[in-house]
N, C-alpha and C positions, 0 to 999 in steps of 0.2 A: 504494500500500500504506500510505501515511501516514495514511489514514482509519481504519486499525485500530490502536488504541493499543498493542496488544501487540507490534507490529512496531517500535516506536520504539527499542527497545534493540538491534535488529539493525543490522548494518553496512549502509551504502548499497549496497555491492557485492553483498551477499547478496540484497537486494531486486531489484537489477538482474539477477542470475542467474535468479531465478524469473520476472521480467518478460520476460527473453529467451525463456524457454520459452513464456510466454503469447503473446508476439508471433509466435513460430513457429506456434503453434496458430491464431492469428488469421489469419495469412497462408496457412494450409493448406499448410504446408511439407511436403516429402516426408518419409516415415517415416524414411528414412536420416539426414536432417539432424536430426530430433528425437532420434533415438537417439544420434547423435553428441554433441549438446549435453547430453542427459540423462546419458549415460555420463561425459562430462567432469565435469559438476557432481558426480555421485556419487563419482567418483574422487578429486576434490580436496576433497570435503566441503562443497560449496555446496548450498543448499536446492533441493529439487525438488518440495516440497509446501508447502501453507500451514501444515501442522503443523510443518514444519521451520523456519518463520518465527515460530513461537509462536502461531499462530492455531488455536484449538480450535473456536470457533463459526463455521462456514462457512455460515451461513444465507444464502440467496439475497439477502435484504434487505441484509445487511452487505456482501456482495460487490458488489451493485448500487451501493451507496454509493461503493465504490472505483472502479467502472466509470464512474459519472457524473462523478466527479472527474477521471478520466483523459481523459474526453471534453469537459471544460470548454473553452470558447473560448480560454482563456489557456494551455492545455496544448499539448503537441506532437502530439497524436493527429491533428491536421489535416495533418500532414506525410506521413501514410500515402498510398500511391498509389491508395487507394480510400476511399469513404465508410465511416466506422466509427461505429456506434451504441453506446450504453451496453449494450444487450442483447447485442451481439456480444462486447464486452469481458468482460462478466459470464460469458457462456458459455465464452469462451476461458480465463478464470481457473479456472473450475470444471473444465474439461476438462484443463488443464495439471496441476492438482492430482491429478485422477484418473490421468493418465499417470504422474506421479511415484510415486503409490502402486503402480500396476501394475508399474513397473520396479523398485521396491524389492522387491516380492514375487517378481518374476521372478529376482532375484539370490539369493534365499534358498534 
């Protein structure tokens, strides 16, 4: 998320919270697990969308820059138990954002 300047003012843990949702999506976690994490984040005020992190422009190009950075050889994405591509990470980020928006609407 550090590729997006507007997230620099956010706490590290806030980015980690959203990243946890992204990782669950990437791992194709069961719906129950996603709902548990999303519910916890919303209950304690942690971000569940890119907008919550201050990101307004979520163009695929910008999110792909984040995904490519996350998949760099010097990053930890290689520790995943399966091969991960920037495309997969980009899709997971956008899907996590969509889930966050859906669950926000669902609670209203």
